[in-house]
C-alpha positions as CSV (number, residue, x, y, z in Angstrom):
1,M,92.8,127.7,69.1
2,K,93.4,131.3,68.6
3,K,97.3,130.8,69.7
4,K,97.5,127.7,67.2
5,S,95.8,130.5,64.4
6,G,98.7,133.1,65.0
7,V,101.4,130.7,65.0
8,L,99.9,129.3,61.6
9,I,99.6,132.5,60.1
10,A,103.6,133.6,61.6
11,F,104.6,130.4,60.2
12,L,103.1,130.9,56.3
13,S,104.2,134.3,56.3
14,A,107.5,133.4,56.8
15,L,107.0,130.4,54.1
16,W,105.9,133.2,51.9
17,V,108.8,135.3,52.4
18,V,111.0,132.1,52.0
19,L,109.4,130.5,48.9
20,L,109.6,134.1,46.8
21,G,113.5,134.0,47.6
22,Q,113.4,137.5,48.9
23,D,115.1,136.6,52.0
24,K,118.7,138.0,51.0
25,V,121.0,140.2,52.5
26,V,121.2,143.6,51.4
27,V,124.3,145.9,52.5
28,G,124.4,149.4,51.5
29,Y,127.7,151.2,52.1
30,Y,127.1,154.6,53.9
31,P,130.7,156.5,53.3
32,A,131.0,159.3,56.3
33,W,130.5,162.1,53.7
34,M,126.8,161.2,52.9
35,K,125.8,162.0,55.9
36,Y,125.0,165.8,54.4
37,R,123.7,164.4,51.1
38,L,121.3,161.7,52.5
39,P,120.8,162.3,56.1
40,A,120.1,158.9,58.5
41,A,116.2,160.0,58.6
42,S,115.6,160.1,55.2
43,I,117.2,156.7,54.1
44,R,114.6,153.8,53.1
45,F,115.7,151.5,55.4
46,E,113.0,148.7,54.2
47,N,115.1,148.2,51.3
48,L,117.8,147.0,53.7
49,T,119.1,144.7,55.4
50,H,122.5,145.9,56.4
51,I,124.6,149.2,56.4
52,C,128.3,149.5,56.6
53,H,129.4,152.9,57.8
54,A,132.6,153.9,55.9
55,F,135.0,154.2,56.7
56,V,137.7,153.8,59.9
57,W,141.2,152.5,59.1
58,P,144.2,151.7,61.6
59,D,147.2,154.0,61.9
60,E,151.1,152.8,62.5
61,N,150.3,152.4,66.0
62,G,147.2,150.5,66.2
63,N,144.8,153.4,66.8
64,L,141.9,154.0,64.9
65,I,141.7,157.0,62.6
66,S,138.6,158.0,60.9
67,Y,137.3,161.1,59.4
68,P,136.9,164.5,61.4
69,D,133.1,164.3,61.2
70,F,132.7,159.9,60.8
71,G,130.5,159.9,64.3
72,Y,127.1,159.8,63.6
73,S,125.2,158.3,66.2
74,E,121.6,158.9,64.5
75,L,122.7,156.5,61.6
76,V,122.7,153.5,64.0
77,E,119.6,154.7,66.1
78,C,117.6,155.1,63.1
79,A,119.0,151.9,61.5
80,H,117.8,149.7,64.6
81,D,114.1,151.2,64.9
82,E,113.8,149.7,61.4
83,D,115.4,146.4,62.5
84,V,118.5,147.0,60.4
85,K,122.0,146.4,61.4
86,V,124.9,148.4,60.9
87,L,128.8,147.5,60.4
88,V,131.6,149.8,60.5
89,S,133.7,149.6,57.3
90,V,137.5,149.5,58.1
91,G,140.0,150.6,55.2
92,G,139.1,151.4,52.0
93,Y,140.6,152.4,49.0
94,G,143.7,154.7,49.7
95,Q,143.3,154.1,53.6
96,S,144.1,150.3,53.9
97,W,148.2,151.5,54.5
98,G,148.0,150.6,57.9
99,F,146.6,147.0,57.5
100,P,150.1,145.2,56.7
101,I,151.8,147.4,59.7
102,V,149.4,146.1,62.2
103,A,149.0,142.6,61.3
104,G,152.7,141.9,60.9
105,N,153.1,142.6,64.8
106,S,151.3,140.8,67.1
107,A,151.3,143.8,70.1
108,L,149.9,145.9,67.5
109,L,147.4,143.6,66.2
110,Q,146.2,142.9,69.4
111,Q,145.9,146.5,70.4
112,F,144.1,147.2,66.9
113,I,141.5,144.5,67.7
114,E,140.7,145.5,70.9
115,N,140.4,149.3,70.1
116,L,138.5,148.2,67.1
117,I,136.2,145.9,69.4
118,D,135.7,148.6,71.7
119,F,134.9,151.5,69.1
120,C,132.2,148.9,68.1
121,I,130.7,148.4,71.6
122,E,130.7,152.3,72.7
123,N,128.5,153.0,69.5
124,N,126.5,150.3,69.2
125,Y,127.9,148.6,65.9
126,D,126.8,145.2,65.0
127,G,129.7,143.9,63.3
128,I,132.6,144.7,61.3
129,D,133.3,144.7,57.8
130,I,137.2,144.3,56.7
131,D,138.0,146.2,53.3
132,W,141.4,145.8,52.5
133,E,142.5,147.3,49.1
134,F,144.6,145.6,48.4
135,P,147.2,143.2,49.3
136,Y,149.4,142.5,46.6
137,S,152.2,140.0,47.8
138,D,152.7,136.4,49.3
139,R,153.3,138.5,52.6
140,D,150.4,140.7,52.5
141,R,148.1,137.5,51.6
142,N,149.6,135.9,55.2
143,L,148.7,139.2,56.8
144,V,145.4,139.1,55.6
145,D,145.0,135.3,57.4
146,T,146.4,136.8,60.1
147,L,144.2,139.9,60.9
148,V,140.7,138.2,60.0
149,S,141.6,135.2,62.0
150,R,142.6,136.9,65.2
151,L,139.7,139.0,65.1
152,G,137.3,136.1,64.2
153,K,138.8,134.3,67.2
154,Y,138.6,137.0,69.5
155,I,135.0,138.0,68.7
156,R,134.5,134.7,69.7
157,K,136.0,133.9,72.6
158,E,134.7,137.5,74.1
159,E,131.6,136.2,73.0
160,E,130.6,139.3,71.4
161,E,127.6,139.0,69.1
162,L,129.2,140.8,66.1
163,L,129.3,139.9,62.1
164,L,132.6,139.9,60.4
165,T,132.6,140.3,56.9
166,M,134.8,141.1,53.8
167,A,135.3,142.9,50.9
168,V,136.7,141.3,48.0
169,P,138.1,141.7,44.5
170,A,136.2,140.4,41.5
171,S,138.8,138.6,39.6
172,S,142.6,137.1,40.3
173,Y,144.3,140.2,39.5
174,Y,143.8,141.0,43.4
175,G,141.9,138.2,44.7
176,Q,145.4,135.7,44.3
177,W,146.1,137.6,47.4
178,F,143.2,136.6,49.7
179,D,143.2,133.0,51.0
180,L,139.4,132.7,50.6
181,D,139.0,129.4,51.8
182,F,140.9,130.0,54.6
183,L,138.9,133.2,55.1
184,E,135.5,131.7,54.8
185,N,135.9,129.9,58.3
186,Y,136.2,133.4,59.7
187,V,133.7,135.9,57.9
188,D,129.9,135.8,57.4
189,W,130.2,136.6,53.8
190,F,132.5,138.2,51.3
191,G,130.8,141.5,49.1
192,C,132.4,141.0,46.0
193,M,133.3,144.1,44.3
194,T,132.0,143.7,41.0
195,Y,132.0,147.1,39.6
196,D,135.1,149.2,38.1
197,F,135.6,146.9,35.1
198,M,135.5,150.0,33.5
199,G,138.1,153.0,34.1
200,E,141.6,154.2,32.9
201,W,142.9,151.1,33.4
202,S,140.7,149.6,30.8
203,P,142.4,150.2,26.9
204,V,139.0,150.0,25.8
205,A,135.4,151.7,26.5
206,T,133.5,148.8,28.3
207,H,130.9,148.4,30.8
208,N,131.4,149.3,34.4
209,S,129.5,146.6,36.0
210,P,128.2,144.0,33.1
211,L,126.5,141.4,34.5
212,Y,128.0,138.7,31.7
213,S,130.9,139.4,29.5
214,R,131.5,139.1,26.0
215,S,134.4,137.3,24.5
216,G,137.7,139.3,25.3
217,T,136.1,141.9,27.5
218,M,137.0,143.2,30.9
219,G,135.0,140.5,33.2
220,S,131.4,140.9,34.8
221,I,129.4,140.0,37.6
222,A,129.0,136.2,36.0
223,D,132.5,135.6,35.8
224,A,133.2,137.1,39.6
225,V,131.0,134.7,40.9
226,Q,132.5,131.8,39.1
227,Y,135.9,132.6,40.0
228,L,134.9,132.8,43.8
229,M,133.1,129.4,43.6
230,N,136.2,128.0,41.8
231,R,138.1,129.3,44.8
232,K,135.8,127.2,47.3
233,V,133.8,129.9,48.4
234,G,130.2,128.8,49.0
235,K,127.4,130.4,47.2
236,E,125.9,131.3,50.2
237,K,128.6,133.4,51.6
238,I,128.9,135.5,48.3
239,L,127.4,138.9,47.9
240,I,127.4,140.7,44.5
241,G,127.9,144.4,44.1
242,I,125.5,146.7,42.4
243,P,126.9,150.1,41.5
244,F,125.0,153.5,42.0
245,Y,127.5,155.4,39.8
246,G,128.9,154.9,36.1
247,R,131.9,155.4,34.5
248,G,133.3,156.8,31.2
249,C,135.6,158.0,28.6
250,N,136.4,159.8,25.4
251,A,135.3,156.9,22.5
252,D,133.2,156.5,19.5
253,R,131.7,153.2,20.5
254,L,131.1,150.5,22.9
255,F,134.5,148.4,23.0
256,G,135.9,150.9,21.0
257,A,139.4,152.3,22.2
258,N,139.4,154.5,25.4
259,N,140.6,157.9,24.6
260,G,141.3,158.9,27.7
261,G,139.2,161.7,29.6
262,N,137.8,159.3,32.2
263,F,134.9,160.3,34.9
264,E,132.6,158.9,37.4
265,K,129.2,160.3,37.3
266,L,126.5,159.3,40.2
267,Y,123.2,157.9,39.4
268,S,121.4,161.0,40.0
269,E,123.5,163.3,37.9
270,I,123.2,160.5,35.0
271,A,119.4,160.0,35.1
272,G,119.2,163.9,34.9
273,E,121.0,164.3,31.8
274,L,119.9,161.3,29.7
275,H,117.9,161.9,26.9
276,T,118.8,165.4,26.6
277,E,122.5,165.2,26.6
278,W,123.1,161.4,26.4
279,E,121.7,158.9,24.2
280,Y,120.3,155.4,25.8
281,Y,121.6,152.3,24.7
282,W,121.0,148.4,26.0
283,D,123.4,145.9,25.8
284,E,121.1,142.7,25.7
285,M,124.1,140.1,26.1
286,C,125.7,141.7,29.1
287,K,122.3,143.0,30.5
288,V,123.2,146.8,31.1
289,P,122.6,149.9,29.4
290,Y,125.3,152.8,28.1
291,A,125.2,155.8,26.7
292,F,126.6,158.3,24.1
293,H,127.2,162.0,23.8
294,K,128.0,162.3,20.5
295,E,128.9,165.8,20.2
296,E,131.3,165.1,22.7
297,R,132.3,161.7,21.4
298,R,132.0,160.2,25.1
299,F,130.8,157.0,26.0
300,L,129.1,156.0,29.6
301,S,128.3,152.9,31.1
302,F,125.9,152.9,34.4
303,D,123.0,151.1,36.0
304,D,119.6,151.6,35.4
305,T,116.3,150.1,37.5
306,L,116.4,147.5,34.8
307,S,119.9,146.1,35.1
308,V,119.6,146.2,38.9
309,R,116.4,144.0,38.2
310,F,118.4,141.2,36.2
311,K,121.5,141.4,38.5
312,C,118.8,141.4,41.4
313,E,117.5,138.0,39.7
314,F,120.9,136.5,39.3
315,V,121.4,136.6,42.7
316,R,117.9,134.6,43.6
317,E,118.7,132.4,40.4
318,N,121.7,131.4,41.7
319,Q,120.9,131.1,45.1
320,L,123.4,133.8,46.6
321,R,123.6,135.4,49.7
322,G,122.4,138.8,48.6
323,A,124.1,142.2,46.9
324,I,126.2,145.3,48.5
325,I,125.6,149.0,47.0
326,W,128.6,151.6,46.4
327,A,126.5,153.7,47.8
328,L,123.9,154.8,49.5
329,G,122.5,158.4,48.6
330,Q,124.2,157.8,44.9
331,D,120.8,157.4,43.3
332,I,118.3,160.1,44.6
333,V,116.2,161.4,41.8
334,N,113.4,163.7,42.5
335,G,113.9,162.6,46.3
336,E,113.7,159.1,45.8
337,E,116.3,156.6,46.2
338,V,115.3,154.8,43.0
339,L,118.2,152.1,42.5
340,L,117.7,151.1,46.2
341,A,114.1,150.6,45.8
342,A,114.8,148.5,42.6
343,V,117.0,146.4,44.7
344,G,114.5,146.1,47.7
345,E,111.6,145.4,45.5
346,N,113.6,142.2,44.0
347,L,115.5,141.1,47.2
348,T,114.1,141.9,50.3
349,S,110.5,140.8,52.0
350,T,109.0,144.5,51.5
351,G,106.2,144.8,49.3
352,I,105.4,141.0,48.6
353,G,102.3,140.9,50.1
354,V,103.1,140.3,54.0
355,H,101.4,143.3,56.0
356,N,102.0,144.2,59.3
357,D,98.7,142.8,60.9
358,G,100.4,139.3,60.0
359,K,97.8,138.0,57.6
360,V,99.0,136.2,54.6
361,C,97.7,138.4,51.5
362,E,97.3,137.1,48.0
363,G,99.9,137.7,45.7
364,F,100.3,139.1,42.3
365,K,102.9,139.1,39.9
366,S,103.5,141.4,36.8
367,Y,106.5,141.4,34.0
368,C,106.6,143.0,30.5
369,Y,107.9,141.3,27.4
370,P,109.4,141.9,25.1
371,N,112.0,144.1,27.1
372,P,113.4,146.0,25.8
373,F,111.3,146.4,22.9
374,N,110.8,149.3,19.9
375,S,107.0,149.1,19.3
376,M,104.1,146.7,20.8
377,A,104.7,145.1,24.4
378,T,102.5,142.9,26.9
379,L,102.4,143.5,30.4
380,N,101.4,140.0,31.9
381,I,99.6,140.6,35.3
382,S,98.7,137.6,37.4
383,L,96.4,138.1,40.1
384,D,94.9,135.6,43.1
385,G,91.8,136.8,43.3
386,N,89.5,139.6,41.4
387,C,90.5,142.9,42.0
388,Y,90.5,146.7,40.8
389,V,93.9,147.3,39.3
390,R,95.2,150.8,37.9
391,I,98.7,150.7,36.0
392,D,100.7,154.0,35.8
393,L,103.3,154.9,33.8
394,Y,106.4,157.0,35.0
395,D,109.6,158.3,33.3
396,I,112.9,157.9,34.8
397,L,112.9,160.9,36.9
398,G,109.5,159.3,39.0
399,R,107.2,162.0,36.9
400,F,104.2,160.8,35.6
401,L,103.3,160.0,32.5
402,F,99.8,158.3,31.3
403,R,97.7,155.6,32.9
404,L,98.1,152.4,30.9
405,Y,95.0,150.8,32.8
406,E,92.1,151.0,35.0
407,G,89.4,148.6,35.7
408,Y,88.6,145.4,37.0
409,M,90.6,142.2,36.5
410,S,89.4,138.4,37.3
411,A,92.0,135.9,39.2
412,G,94.3,134.4,36.8
413,E,96.4,135.5,34.4
414,D,95.7,139.2,32.3
415,R,97.8,140.1,29.2
416,L,97.4,143.9,28.4
417,K,98.8,145.0,24.8
418,F,100.1,148.3,24.2
419,D,101.6,150.4,21.5
420,A,104.3,152.7,23.0
421,G,106.2,153.1,19.7
422,S,103.6,156.1,19.2
423,K,104.0,157.4,22.3
424,L,107.4,157.2,24.1
425,P,111.1,157.9,22.6
426,S,113.8,155.6,23.8
427,G,114.9,155.4,27.4
428,C,113.7,153.3,30.3
429,Y,110.3,154.1,31.9
430,M,108.8,152.4,35.1
431,Y,105.2,150.9,35.7
432,V,103.2,150.8,38.4
433,V,100.7,148.2,39.0
434,S,98.3,148.9,41.9
435,A,95.9,146.1,43.3
436,G,93.8,147.3,46.2
437,S,96.1,147.9,49.0
438,R,99.0,146.3,47.1
439,K,101.4,147.7,44.7
440,F,104.0,146.4,41.9
441,R,106.7,148.6,40.6
442,G,108.6,147.4,37.0
443,S,110.3,148.6,34.1
444,F,110.7,148.6,30.6
445,T,112.8,149.9,28.1
446,V,112.0,151.3,24.5
447,L,114.7,151.2,21.9
448,K,114.3,152.5,18.5
């Protein structure tokens, strides 16, 4: 009887995860240089399912080239200890010049494939991520097909248990040179690079990674997913891209003229400057924040915990495979990977009520509405049982501000109204609901 009970508990635990839709793939790109900023031992692996270690690339002789300090066995060891798989990412922007050379020569391609597989086996990688940025001709499109199909067939023939994935563009500009319906036969998923809609190439100050687009703007995540699906890619193989950085330029307003001075900023830098140097705004239609530096007349587009939550909800609601992140280590605020935590809370099974003892715990949910708001708001909290509850408020840097509530709540739905207008300036805030041994983190935005 105990054996049957254990099986039932395990089944219910798995079912709980599936029903909540949180069994998604979360891939964090880890550039070689990031080990000095975010050592492997400091990565919050509970918020990830996979890591792409970036980059190695082919030279003209089919050999593998990498950064001098690329080797990092501790990354693979730490990830495997947490049941996270690690892929080696091949190519990248500026390092893809060797692809057409080796793919255009059968002997060189075979040598490259064997070198790549040997490299994975020797270093205990779990797969290969092809990041060809970018093919730009009919010939290149055929060479992409040749490279990926030969590599996929070799993996199957040798019975290597290796994943094969690809990073792909978010529109037809480069996407036309990828034979997606053919490539889908060989890859486990496509990581769609749904960022860099803003840059020196854009005539107006637009969003770096909007969830939805306005008429006449440069594209969005929703547009990119629809583009891939129109190209016959199954939604179960689509991962959207979430950037942990922002882009900006000289501009007077959102969708105003891009007057040059284009720049990038890591989220860790942005968070430290918000509300002091930059004034925060929220685009409700595109579901992303932006900011202005009025003295210097500069515009900045970025993602925060709120926009990340909306993007994760989009993944779940549209039954997509998951998300890729560029890049781990770019969101560290006060020692915490704050954007990664937001992704993990919304897409992985961490923190949804399944404890290590295998018992299915009673769950609870919370959300804030309206969101954003300028004065009064309501926190809606749903409990499966009577519980002692604390609700604490933090700023975007993770600093404790004050306690919103402390006391017992009954099973069912409770609504807590609070007046933020008299206490909080405009900005993004995080709240933590503690119910017994469980915690839920959410966010809201105050706009005045």
